[in-house]
C-alpha positions in Angstrom: 106.6 70.7 96.5 103.8 72.1 94.7 104.2 75.8 94.3 101.4 78.0 95.6 99.6 80.0 93.0 100.3 83.6 93.3 97.5 85.5 94.8 96.0 82.4 96.4 97.4 82.4 99.8 94.9 82.4 102.6 94.9 84.2 105.8 93.1 84.3 109.1 89.9 86.3 110.1 89.8 88.8 112.9 87.7 86.3 114.8 90.5 83.7 114.6 93.0 86.2 115.6 90.9 87.5 118.5 90.5 84.0 119.7 94.3 83.2 119.5 94.9 86.5 121.4 92.3 85.7 123.9 93.8 82.2 124.5 97.4 83.8 125.0 96.2 86.4 127.5 94.2 83.9 129.6 97.2 81.4 129.8 99.5 84.4 130.8 97.1 85.4 133.4 96.5 82.0 134.9 100.1 80.8 134.8 101.7 84.3 135.4 104.2 83.5 132.5 104.8 85.1 129.1 103.2 83.3 126.1 104.9 83.3 122.8 102.7 81.1 120.7 99.2 79.4 120.7 97.2 77.0 118.9 93.5 77.2 118.4 91.0 75.1 116.5 89.1 76.8 113.7 85.3 76.3 113.2 85.7 73.5 110.6 88.0 71.5 112.9 91.5 72.3 111.6 94.3 73.6 114.0 96.0 76.8 113.5 99.0 78.4 115.1 99.7 82.0 115.9 102.5 83.9 117.1 101.9 86.2 120.1 103.8 89.5 119.3 102.8 91.2 122.5 102.3 89.7 126.0 101.9 92.1 129.1 101.0 90.5 132.4 99.7 92.9 135.1 98.4 92.4 138.7 94.9 91.7 137.7 94.8 91.3 134.0 97.0 90.2 131.1 97.2 91.3 127.4 98.3 89.6 124.2 98.4 90.6 120.8 98.2 88.7 117.3 99.2 90.4 113.9 96.4 89.9 111.4 97.6 88.1 108.4 94.9 88.3 105.6 97.0 86.3 103.2 96.7 87.7 99.6 93.3 89.2 100.2 93.2 93.0 100.1 91.8 93.3 103.5 92.0 96.7 105.3 92.7 94.9 108.5 95.7 93.1 107.1 98.9 93.9 109.4 96.6 95.1 112.3 97.3 94.0 115.8 94.3 92.2 117.4 94.6 92.4 121.2 92.7 90.7 124.1 92.8 91.9 127.7 91.7 89.4 130.1 90.8 89.7 133.7 88.6 87.9 136.3 85.3 89.3 137.6 83.0 88.7 140.5 80.3 86.8 138.7 80.9 83.1 138.8 80.6 81.3 135.5 80.2 84.5 133.6 82.2 85.1 130.2 81.9 88.8 129.0 83.2 89.8 125.6 83.6 93.6 125.5 84.7 96.1 122.7 87.9 98.2 123.5 89.9 100.8 121.4 89.2 100.2 117.6 86.4 97.7 117.9 83.1 98.7 116.6 79.6 98.9 118.3 76.4 98.0 116.7 74.0 100.9 116.4 71.3 99.7 114.0 69.4 96.5 113.7 69.8 94.0 111.2 73.3 92.6 111.9 72.3 89.6 114.0 73.5 91.5 117.2 71.6 93.7 119.8 71.9 97.4 119.3 74.7 98.5 121.6 76.6 95.3 121.5 80.3 95.0 120.4 80.4 94.1 116.7 81.7 90.5 117.6 79.8 88.1 115.5 78.4 84.6 116.4 81.2 82.4 115.4 84.0 84.3 116.9 81.9 84.8 120.2 81.5 81.0 120.3 85.3 80.3 119.6 86.4 82.7 122.3 83.9 81.6 124.9 85.0 77.8 124.3 88.5 78.7 124.8 87.8 80.5 128.1 85.5 77.7 129.4 88.1 75.1 128.5 91.2 76.7 130.0 89.4 78.3 133.1 87.0 75.8 133.9 88.2 75.6 137.5 88.4 79.4 137.8 84.8 79.9 136.5 83.5 78.2 139.5 84.5 81.1 141.7 84.6 83.9 139.2 83.9 85.0 135.8 86.2 86.1 132.9 86.1 89.3 131.0 87.7 89.7 127.6 88.2 93.2 126.2 89.3 93.2 122.5 91.0 96.1 120.9 92.5 96.9 117.6 94.8 100.1 117.6 93.9 102.0 114.4 90.5 100.4 114.0 88.7 103.6 114.0 90.5 104.7 110.9 90.3 101.2 109.3 86.5 101.1 109.5 86.2 104.2 107.2 87.4 102.0 104.4 84.8 99.4 104.7 80.9 99.2 104.6 80.4 98.7 108.3 79.7 102.3 109.2 76.9 102.3 106.5 75.5 99.2 108.4 75.5 100.9 111.6 78.9 99.9 113.2 80.7 102.8 114.9 84.0 103.3 116.5 86.1 100.6 114.9 86.2 97.4 112.8 84.2 94.2 113.5 85.5 90.8 114.9 84.3 88.7 112.2 84.5 85.3 110.4 82.6 82.1 110.0 85.4 79.6 109.1 88.3 81.6 110.6 90.0 81.5 107.1 90.2 84.5 104.8 90.4 83.6 101.1 91.7 86.1 98.5 88.9 88.2 97.1 86.2 85.8 98.1 83.3 86.2 95.7 81.2 84.3 98.5 82.3 86.8 101.0 81.3 89.7 98.7 77.9 88.1 98.0 77.4 87.5 101.7 77.9 91.1 102.4 75.3 92.3 100.0 72.9 90.0 101.8 73.9 91.5 105.1 73.5 94.9 103.9 70.0 94.3 102.3 69.0 92.5 105.6 70.3 95.6 107.6 68.3 98.0 105.4 65.0 95.9 105.6 65.4 95.6 109.5 65.6 99.5 109.6 62.3 99.8 107.6 63.7 100.9 104.3 61.5 99.9 101.5 63.5 101.7 98.7 67.0 100.6 98.2 69.6 101.9 95.7 72.0 99.3 94.4 75.0 100.6 92.6 77.8 99.2 90.6 80.5 100.9 92.7 81.7 103.9 94.7 81.6 106.4 91.9 77.9 105.3 90.9 76.8 105.6 94.3 78.3 109.0 94.7 76.4 110.1 91.4 73.1 108.4 92.7 73.4 110.5 96.0 73.1 113.5 94.1 69.8 112.8 92.7 68.2 110.2 95.2 67.5 111.4 98.9 67.6 108.3 101.0 69.4 107.4 104.3 73.0 106.2 103.8 72.0 102.5 104.7 69.7 102.4 101.7 72.6 102.7 99.3 74.2 99.2 98.7 77.2 98.6 96.4 76.6 95.3 94.4 79.6 95.2 92.3 78.9 92.7 89.5 76.3 90.7 91.5 73.1 92.5 90.2 71.0 89.2 90.0 72.0 88.3 93.6 71.4 91.7 94.9 67.9 91.8 93.2 67.1 88.3 94.7 68.1 89.6 98.2 65.8 92.5 97.8 62.9 90.5 96.8 63.5 88.0 99.6 63.4 91.0 102.2 60.2 92.3 100.6 61.8 95.6 99.5 59.3 97.4 97.5 61.5 99.4 95.1 64.9 99.3 93.8 66.9 101.8 91.9 69.9 100.4 89.9 72.5 103.2 89.3 75.5 102.7 87.1 77.2 103.8 84.0 76.9 102.4 80.5 79.3 99.8 80.5 77.8 97.6 83.3 74.3 98.7 82.5 74.6 97.6 78.9 75.3 94.1 80.1 72.3 94.2 82.5 70.0 95.5 79.8 70.9 92.3 77.8 70.0 90.2 80.6 73.3 89.6 82.2 72.8 89.3 86.0 76.5 88.8 86.6 78.6 91.5 84.9 82.1 90.6 85.5 84.2 91.4 82.6 85.8 88.0 82.4 82.5 86.4 81.7 80.3 89.1 80.1 81.8 91.5 77.6 79.9 94.6 76.3 77.9 93.6 73.3 78.3 96.6 70.7 75.9 94.5 68.2 73.3 94.6 71.0 73.8 98.4 71.4 73.7 99.1 67.8 70.2 97.4 67.7 69.0 99.7 70.5 70.4 102.8 68.4 68.4 101.3 65.4 65.2 101.4 67.5 66.0 105.0 68.2 66.1 105.9 64.4 70.0 105.9 64.1 71.2 106.0 60.5 73.3 103.1 59.0 76.7 104.8 59.5 75.9 105.5 63.0 74.9 101.9 63.6 78.1 100.7 62.0 80.2 103.1 64.3 78.2 101.9 67.2 78.8 98.2 66.2 82.7 98.8 65.7 83.2 100.7 69.0 86.0 99.5 71.4 84.0 100.3 74.4 80.6 101.1 75.9 82.0 104.5 76.8 82.8 105.0 73.0 79.3 104.0 72.0 78.0 106.7 74.5 80.1 109.3 72.8 79.0 108.3 69.4 75.3 108.5 70.4 75.7 111.9 72.1 77.3 113.2 69.2 74.4 112.4 67.0 72.1 113.7 69.4 70.1 110.4 69.9 69.0 111.2 73.5 66.4 108.5 73.5 69.1 105.9 73.4 69.9 106.3 77.0 66.3 106.0 78.2 65.8 103.0 76.2 68.8 101.2 77.5 67.9 102.1 81.0 64.3 100.7 80.3 65.9 97.4 79.2 67.9 97.2 82.3 64.6 97.5 84.4 62.8 95.1 82.2 65.6 92.5 82.5 65.6 93.0 86.3 61.9 92.7 86.4 62.0 89.3 84.6 64.6 88.0 86.9 62.6 88.7 90.1 59.3 87.9 88.3 57.8 91.2 89.0 58.4 90.9 92.9 59.4 94.6 93.1 59.5 97.9 91.2 62.8 98.4 89.5 64.1 101.8 88.4 67.3 102.6 86.5 69.6 105.7 86.7 72.0 105.7 84.0 74.8 108.4 84.5 77.7 109.7 82.3 81.1 109.6 83.7 80.7 113.1 85.2 77.6 112.1 87.1 75.0 113.6 84.9 71.8 111.7 84.6 71.4 110.7 80.9 68.8 107.9 81.0 66.0 106.7 83.2 63.7 103.7 83.2 61.2 102.2 85.5 59.0 99.0 85.5 56.4 101.3 87.4 53.1 100.2 89.0 
């Protein structure tokens, strides 16, 4: 048997788990018997089996729980219990999906759901509705079915995600498009950037700040006074983030980061992951030369081990214009990438959050 590569084990989305819990609870309510395992069909057609870790049958409702297994993905919901409580309601044919404890509600436009609705996205809604319509076809002729989803601890979990910034409050979302979670999916990260930009645009924001990470965002907030939803962490995906901003007709974007990532952007790298884009100290020495650095300084910059060391060398020599020039090159590279579709600014900070360089394509 082929050994599974370490770190590659897939898991299931909250949407798939919620569908399994819904199926278990509905079967328990219909047949008045505990359910220990269910099988569902994932959106791409493959079957998946889930153990039911909790099954409670009351006079008018039944509740089942499924443990979320995210595989090797570092998902904050890994190990959470996704519960569904199913009951019958008076409206024939209706299938209502509601948020209970630990499941978020949408408070801002731009997420593809009405404001005030539970944060249960389209595919999980479809999966759960189809399960109910299949299993309770006869019952739906005389009554409706209400499904209340809950995730104990979800209010704390959501604080470790980007959902609050996007306008989801009270808990996590019931999400997923394939039902399967793949470890550190770059596609999922990219998709998250797209959702964040779309949400900001829907709220009418025309100036966004895209940052290389949480620390860069913290530093940017000290200088830039914008709503929380206008700050988006792009990670290594600067090119994709700029593309999404141009697509949504954002007028102005501020790129905020520190010298390591920004030195790659300045050279025109629109994907800055270390594995495919090392810091080019020769490039940085050329910038120092443009700022009048002497030969011995250029040699030191060229021989530096890290971008941070380059910054220390330049600062020790008092070449302040180096950082503005670097920031301007970031702006120019970004401007070329989007063909001038928006104004690009750059905020370069040191590792204490002090602004040491600025640039702008301006208009």
